[in-house]
C-alpha positions as CSV (number, residue, x, y, z in Angstrom):
1,M,-3.0,-5.9,7.3
2,A,-0.1,-3.6,7.9
3,L,3.0,-3.7,5.8
4,P,6.4,-2.4,6.9
5,T,7.2,1.1,5.8
6,D,10.3,-0.1,3.7
7,E,8.2,-2.6,1.9
8,C,5.4,-0.1,1.1
9,D,8.0,2.4,0.0
10,A,9.5,-0.1,-2.4
11,L,6.1,-1.2,-3.8
12,H,5.1,2.5,-4.2
13,A,8.4,3.4,-6.0
14,A,7.9,0.4,-8.3
15,G,4.4,1.6,-9.2
16,R,2.8,-1.5,-7.7
17,I,0.6,0.3,-5.2
18,V,-1.1,3.7,-4.8
19,L,-1.3,5.5,-1.5
20,G,-4.6,7.0,-0.3
21,D,-5.0,10.0,1.9
22,P,-3.2,9.7,5.3
23,V,-5.2,9.1,8.5
24,V,-3.2,10.8,11.3
25,D,-3.6,10.2,15.0
26,P,-1.2,11.2,17.8
27,A,0.8,7.9,17.7
28,K,1.0,7.1,14.0
29,T,0.1,8.0,10.4
30,T,-1.7,5.3,8.4
31,Y,-2.1,5.3,4.6
32,P,-4.7,3.1,2.9
33,V,-3.2,1.5,-0.2
34,R,-4.6,-0.2,-3.2
35,P,-2.9,-2.0,-6.1
36,A,-1.9,0.2,-9.0
37,L,-3.8,-0.3,-12.3
38,R,-1.9,-2.8,-14.5
39,S,-2.7,-4.0,-18.0
40,A,-2.1,-7.7,-17.0
41,P,-4.3,-9.5,-14.5
42,A,-2.9,-9.9,-11.0
43,P,-1.8,-13.4,-10.1
44,A,-4.1,-15.6,-7.9
45,G,-3.8,-14.6,-4.3
46,A,-2.4,-11.2,-5.0
47,L,-2.5,-8.5,-2.4
48,R,-5.9,-6.9,-2.4
49,Q,-5.8,-4.2,0.3
50,A,-3.3,-3.3,3.0
51,A,-2.5,-0.3,5.2
52,L,0.9,1.3,5.7
53,T,1.6,2.3,9.2
54,A,4.5,4.8,9.7
């Protein structure tokens, strides 16, 4: 699943996701993302994994 860059930037700035190492090809750069560690459990149906495509 790919999220829009603006949405991922906002989630990253809020500390909600952590970006992995970028995967670069000639047309785009993709970052694997994962939820940031939190002390409270995530709500049911929370985002498990996504990829940011820039």
